[in-house]
N, C-alpha and C positions, 0 to 999 in steps of 0.2 A: 630637839627634833620631834615632830609629831608624825607618826606613821599612819597613813590613811589606809584602813582596812576595807576590803571589799568583800561582802558576804553574799553568796548566791541566794540566800533566803530572802534578800531584799526584793527580788523579782516576785516571789510568792506573796510577800507583803503588799506589793503594789497591786497584784491581782486581787488580793483580799479587799483592799480599799475600793476597788472598782466593782466588786461583785454585788449584784442586786440581792444576793442571798447572804450577805455579810452578817456575821454574828460577833459578839464580843470575842476577842482573841486571847487565848492563853499561850504564851511562848514559854516553853519549859526547856530545861537543859541542866547539865551538870554545873557545878560551881565553876566560875571563872571562864565560862564558854563565850561570854560577851553578849548576854541577853539584853542587859540595860543599854549598853552602847548601841546595839543594833536598833532597838526601838527608838532611841533618841535620834540616831542618824536617819532612820526612816521618817520620823516626824519632821525633821528639818528639811528633808528632801521632798516630801509629798503633802505637807500641810502648811497652813499659814501660821499656826500657833501650836504650842504643846502645853498641856496641863499635866505636870508631873507630880505624883504622890508616892511616897515611900513608906510602907507600913512598918518596916523594921526601924527606921530612923525616927519616925514620928508616931509614937505609941498613941498619942491623943487622937490621931486620925481615925482609929478604929471606933472611937466613941460615936462618930457620926453614923455608923452602921449598926448601932445597938438599939436605937429607938424603934425604928421600923425600916423597911427596905423600899420605901416609896421612892421611885427613881427621880420624880420631879423635884422632891425635896433635896435629895442627894445631889442632883446636878446644881441646884441653886447654892447649896452650902459649899460644894466643891468650887464653884465659881468665886465665891467670897474668899475661900482659902487661896485660890489661884491669883487673886488680885485683879482679875478681869473676866469677862463673860466667856463661858465655854460655848462655842458655836457649833451646831451640828454640821458635820462634813468639813468644817474649816479647822477645828481644833482636834488634835489627837490627845485623848485622855490616856495617860500611862499610869497603871497601878503597878508599882514595883514591889517585889518581895510580897506578893499577895498572899502567900501561904501563912503570913503572920496575922491575917484577919480572915477567919473562915466565913464570917458573915459577908464579907466583900465578895468571896467566891460565890456564895448563894445569891447575892444581889445581881450577879451577871444575868441570871435567868430573867429578872424583872426589867433590867435594862433592855434586853433583847425583845421582850414581849411588849413593853410599854413605850420605850423611846429608842426604837431601832435606828433613828437618824444619827444618833451620837456614835462616834467611832471610839471604841475602847480597846486598848491592848494591854495585856497584863504580862508581867515577867515573874517567874517563880522557879525554884529548884524542883527537879523531878521528885525528890523525896519529900520535900516540904509540902508540896501540893497533895501528895498521896496521904500524908499524915495530918493534914489540916482538919479533916473531918467536918466539913460544913454541914449545917443542919439539913440542907437539901442540895446535893451536888447538881449543877445545871446540865444534866445529861441532855444532849441534843440541842442545847441552847447556846453552846459556845463552839468556836472553831479552835482547833489545837494544832500547833506546830512545834516541832522539836529542833532546837539548835544544838548542833554537835561541835566538837573542836574543828578548826579550820582544815579543810581538805587540802590535798596536794595542789589542786587547781587554784584554790584560794591563796595558798602559800606563794604560788607563782605570781598571782596578781599583786600580792603584798610586796613582792620584789620588783614591781614595775615591769614585768615581762608581758605586757599586753600584746606587743607585736609578735612575740614568740607564740603565745596562745592563739592569736588570730591566724597565724600561719598554720599551726597544727589543726586548728578548727576548720579552716577553709580549704587547705591544700591536702591534708591527710584525711581523705573521705573514703578511701578504700583500704582494706587491710593489706597494704603493700609496704615493703621496707622504706624507712625514711632515711634521709641523708645522715651520714655518720656524724657530721658536725653538730647537727641538732640533737641527735641521740646522746652524744657525749655531754652536751650542755644540760640536757634533762637529767642525765645520770648524776651529774655533779650536784644539781639542785636536790635530787632525791636523797643523796647522802646527807646533805644539810638538814633536810626535813626529818630524816631518821633520828638525828640527835636533838633537834629543836622541837619537833612535834607540831601540833596544831593549836595549842593553847594561845589565844591572842596576845596575852601579855608577854609570853616567852618570845613569840615572833617579833613583837614590837621592840623589846629590849635588844634582841639580836640585831635587828636591822638598824637600830639606833647606835649600837656600840660595837658590834662585831666581837663582843667579849663573851667567851664561853663561860667563864666563871660567873658573870652576872646573870647570864641566861639560866645557868643551873641553879642559882639562888632563887630565881623566880619559880622554877620547877619544883624545888624542894619546899618552898613556901606553899605552893598549891597542894602538894602531897600532905603537908602538915595540916592544912585546912580541911582536907578530906578526912583525915583521922580525927580532927577535932569534932567533926560532924558525928562521929561515933558517940561521943559523950553528950553532944547536944541533942541528938534525936533518938538514939537507940536505947532500948531498955538496958538497965545497968548490967543485968546478967548475961546479955548478949555481946557486950563490948569485947571481952577477951576472945570470943569466937570470931567476931568480925575482924579483929586484928590478925588472928591466925590465918584466916582465909585470905585476907587482903595481902599480907606480907608473903604468902606462899605462892602467889600467882606466877612470878618470874620463874621460880624453881619448878613449879608444876609444868609450865610450858616447855621448859628445857629438857624434860624427860623425853625418851625416844618417841612415844606416841602422843605426848601432851595431854592425855586423858587425866582429868582431875581425880585424885585419889584421896579420900578422906583420911585414910590411915596414915598419910604423911603429915597430917596436922597433929594427930594424937594417936598413939598406939591403940588399935582396936576400935577407933571411932568409926561411926557410920553416918549415913545421910540424915537419919532422924535427929541426931544431936545437933546438927549444923544447918538444918533446912531453913529455919527462921532467919538466921544470920545471912545465909546465902540469898534468900529472897530480899532481904534488906539491901544488900549490895546491888542487886539487880534493879530494884525500884529506885535506888539512888542514882542509877546510871553509872556507877563506879566500876562495874564489871559487865562484860558481855558474855552471856552463857550460850555457847554454841553446842546444840544437841546433835547427837548421832541420829541418823534416820536408818530404818531397816531396809527400805528400798526406795528408789527415786521415782515416785509416782505422784500425780496431782490429786489432792493438794499435799504438799510435803509435810505439813503439820500433822496430817493424819497418820504419819508413819514414824513419828518420833519415839525414840527409846530414851525415856527420862533417866535411866540409870547410867547412861554414858554421856559425858559432856566435857567441854574444855572451857576454861575461863580466860578471857582476854581483857586487857585494859582498854578504856575508851580513847587513849592517846598514846601513840608510839613514843613520843618524847618522854612521857611520864614512865612508860615501861623501861626505857633505856636508863633513866635516872634511878628507878627502883632497883634495877639489876646491877647498879654501880658499873655500868659499861661506859668508859670514857668516850667523849666526843672524838678524841684523837684516834682511838682504835677504829672507829667507824670510817673516818676520813682516810686513814692509812690502811684500812682493812688488814689489821694485824691478826695474829693467831687467836687472841682472846675474842675478837669480834667474829671470826670465822666459826667459832664454837656456838655462837648465839645468833648467827646470821639468819638461819631459817626461821627462828622464832620472830625476829624483827620483821622479816618479809611477810609472815603470816598475819601478824598483828596489823601491819600496814594495810595489807589486802583486805582484812576484815573491816577496818575503818572506812576504806573507800567503798566497799560493797554495801555496808550499812547505810552510808550516806546516799548511795544510788538507789537502793531498794526501800529506804526508810524502814528497814526491818533487819533483824539479825539472820544471817543464813544458817545453814546446817552443814554437817560433815557426814561422810559415809566411810565405812570400813567393812572389810570382809575377813574377820578373824585376823590372822597374822599375814595374810596374803597380800592385801592391798589396802590403801587408805587414800581417800580423796579429801583434800583440805577443806573445800567448800562446795556445797551443792546449792544452787539458787534456782528460783522459779521466776522466769520472766514471762508474765501473763500465763500462758498454758504450756510453756516450754521448760523442761527441766535440764539444767546445764551444769555439768561438773567442771570445777575449776581447780587445777593443781598449781601450787605455788612453788617456784624454784628460786632460791636466793641468788644463784649465779647463772652463767651461760651453760646450763646443763640440758643437753638435748634429750636425755633418756628419761622416760616417764613410765616406769614399770607399772605403777598403780593405775595410772590413767589407761594404759594399754589393757589391763585386766578389766577395768570398768567398761571400757568401750566394747570389748569382746562380749561381756556379759549382758549389757543393756542396749548396745547399739544406738547411742544418742545421735541425733541429727547434727548436733554441734557440741564440741568439747573445747575447753579453753586451758591453755597453759600460760601462766604469766611468770616472766623471769627477766633476765637482762638481755635475752635474745631480741633481735630486731623484729618488727611487726611483719607477720606474713600469715597466709591462710592457704591450706591445702587439705583436700580430702576430709573435710569436716572437722579439722583441727585448727583453731585460731591461736597463734602465738602472739600474745599481747604483752609488750613491755610493761613492767611494773609502773613506770611513770606515765603510761597512757591508759590506765584503768578508768579514768574519768570519761573516756570515749567508748567504753564497752557497750552501753545501750545503742549507740549509733552503729557500731560494727555489727552487733547482733541483729539489729533490724535489717541492715543491708543484706546480711547473709541469708536470713530467713525469707526476705522478700524476693531474693534471687531465685529461690526454689530450685537450686542446683543448675540453673540455666546460665548462670554467670560465672565465668572462670576468673579468679583473681590472680 
C-alpha cells in the first residue's frame, strides 16, 4: 500500500513557480523530513518533465561543476546526463543532496543571473548546507524554504480526513465550542500523533500496517541516523558532547521548569564547554532552542536572555521514543504517561507554533512566581500561550502575566473546548493550526464583537 502524503508546502512551491521574481530554490530540512519526495511530487504535479540529479549517489556529477560555472555549458551537459533536453519553464531541475557539491551551491548565483528562465529546486540537510562552505554563497540569489516534520493538520490529511478538515475550516470560523463528537474524534487523532509524530516514513508505516512495533522501528532508525551524523559531520572532539546534550533532552524537559542545566551533563560543566556542540545541534535542526525573554515587548528578540533556555526536539514522536514512553501508555493515559504528559504537550505545541511562525518562539518567567510556556509575536502583537496537558481550567502563571502586562489577547491551549471571553482564548491542542485565523478575527473585532 502506498500512502499519499499531502504537504502544505506544496502551495508555496506552486507560488514559487508562478512568481516573476523566482530564484533557484533551496529546500532545507532535517533528515527524513521528506524533502526529496516533496520536490519530486511537486515536479510531477506542476511540470511536464523532471531532471533529477543526486550529488551524494553520483560523485562524478560534481566534476561538471569544477571546470567553470558557466550556466549555459552546465545546462547543456545536464541535458545530456538527463537523456533529453531541459526546457525552461517546462522541466524542473532537481539538485538533491546539494550539500555534497559546494560548487553547485555557488553556481545557483549564476543560474539566477544568466538563465533565470530555468526552474531549479535543490534539496539539502540543514547542517550539510551550513557546512558545505561554497566559495561564494549565493546570498540574495536564491529562495529558501524549510520543510519540517508533518504537522498535525498534515497528519489528518494523511489519514484521509479531508471532510473533517473541511468542516473545521469552513464551519469553525469563530472561537466558539465545537460539537463533542468532532472534539472526541480530534482528541483520538491527537493521541495517535503523540506516539507516531510527524516523520513521513513513520506515518506511512503506521497507516500501512497499524503496527506499533514497526512504527517504532522506523523511529529508532531515524534516531540512529541522527546520531550517525555526529560522526559524519561533527569535529571528533565534539562528538561526546553532542551525545550528552542530545540524550539529555527528555530528562532536561522533565524537570520542574524544564530549563536546560549544563551541570546535569557533567558535574561543574558550563556553557562555554558545550556551546559549539549546542550550536551544532541547532544548525542541524535536531533541537529547538527556546530562549527566555526578560519582558514581552516588540521585537521579542531584543529582550532575549541567552543564559536561560529550554531544548525541545523537532518531532514529538521522536521525543516519545527517546523517552522510552510506550505508545500504549499514551493511548490508555496510564500513570507513566501522566508524569510526562506536560512535556509532550509542550513539545507538540512548539512544533505547531514553529510551523505557523516559521520561527522558534520564546518563553517568559518571573522568578519562581510564574512561567509562560511560549510567547509569540504575530506582526506587532505579543501573545502569551500557556500549555495545559489536560482539562485544567486554572492558569496561575497566565493570571500573573495578564495582571502584570495586560495583553490584549492571551491564549491557553489544552483539552478544553474552544471558547473566547474577556481577552482569553481557550484553543484545544488539536486546533492550534487555526490560531492565526482566530487571532486575526479577535484583533479585527477590536472588542466590538462578542463571541
